[in-house]
C-alpha positions as CSV (number, residue, x, y, z in Angstrom):
1,M,122.2,108.1,102.6
2,D,124.2,111.3,104.7
3,S,123.0,113.8,106.0
4,T,122.4,116.9,104.0
5,P,124.5,120.1,104.7
6,Q,121.5,121.9,105.3
7,L,119.7,118.8,108.2
8,D,123.5,119.5,110.0
9,A,123.3,122.6,110.2
10,F,120.1,123.5,111.1
11,L,120.5,121.3,114.4
12,V,123.9,123.4,115.2
13,R,120.9,126.4,115.2
14,T,119.1,124.2,117.6
15,E,121.5,124.0,120.2
16,R,121.7,128.0,120.2
17,E,118.1,129.4,119.6
18,T,114.8,128.2,121.9
19,S,112.1,128.0,119.3
20,F,111.7,128.4,115.7
21,G,108.9,129.7,113.4
22,P,107.1,127.7,110.3
23,G,108.5,129.2,107.7
24,Q,112.1,129.1,108.8
25,L,111.2,124.8,109.2
26,Q,109.3,125.1,105.8
27,D,112.1,126.0,104.0
28,L,114.5,123.2,105.6
29,L,111.9,120.5,105.2
30,F,110.7,121.5,101.5
31,D,114.6,120.8,101.1
32,L,114.6,117.7,102.6
33,W,111.6,116.4,101.2
34,G,113.2,116.8,97.8
35,D,116.7,114.7,99.2
36,M,114.8,112.3,101.0
37,K,111.9,111.2,98.4
38,D,111.0,107.3,98.5
39,T,113.0,107.0,101.1
40,P,111.7,105.9,105.1
41,A,112.3,109.4,106.2
42,Q,109.8,111.2,103.6
43,P,106.9,110.3,105.4
44,E,108.5,111.6,108.7
45,V,109.2,114.8,106.7
46,E,105.7,115.3,104.9
47,R,104.2,115.1,108.5
48,W,106.5,117.9,109.8
49,L,105.8,120.0,107.0
50,T,102.1,119.6,107.7
51,L,102.4,120.6,111.3
52,T,104.4,123.6,110.4
53,V,101.4,124.9,108.6
54,E,98.9,124.1,111.6
55,R,101.1,125.9,114.1
56,H,103.1,129.0,114.8
57,L,106.0,127.9,117.1
58,F,108.0,124.6,117.3
59,S,110.9,124.5,120.5
60,A,114.5,123.9,119.6
61,D,114.3,120.5,121.4
62,E,111.3,119.4,119.4
63,V,112.6,120.7,116.2
64,R,116.1,118.8,117.5
65,D,114.1,115.7,117.7
66,A,112.5,115.8,114.7
67,L,115.4,116.5,112.4
68,T,117.6,113.5,114.2
69,S,114.7,111.0,113.8
70,I,114.7,112.5,109.6
71,R,118.5,112.1,109.7
72,D,118.2,108.4,111.5
73,L,115.7,107.0,108.6
74,A,117.1,108.9,105.9
75,D,120.5,106.7,107.5
76,L,118.6,103.7,106.8
77,V,119.1,103.5,103.0
78,P,121.9,103.3,101.0
79,A,123.4,106.2,99.4
80,E,123.4,104.5,95.6
81,S,119.8,102.5,96.2
82,H,118.0,106.8,95.4
């Protein structure tokens, strides 16, 4: 699966901004969840959605690491398989 445009755009934002609120991440993660349903990336997206309910602030570094991990997991699945 190729990265989604939203994920790629958000990764660029992590280079310019220092932190993100949970609402900013939730919008992206809900979109990703729909795109990555039934892929190895789905549990990681769900884990991060849970964190957005529990926390109030996320550093750009941890968001970048999480999104990179999600992208890498999604890339393990051929596009035609889902």
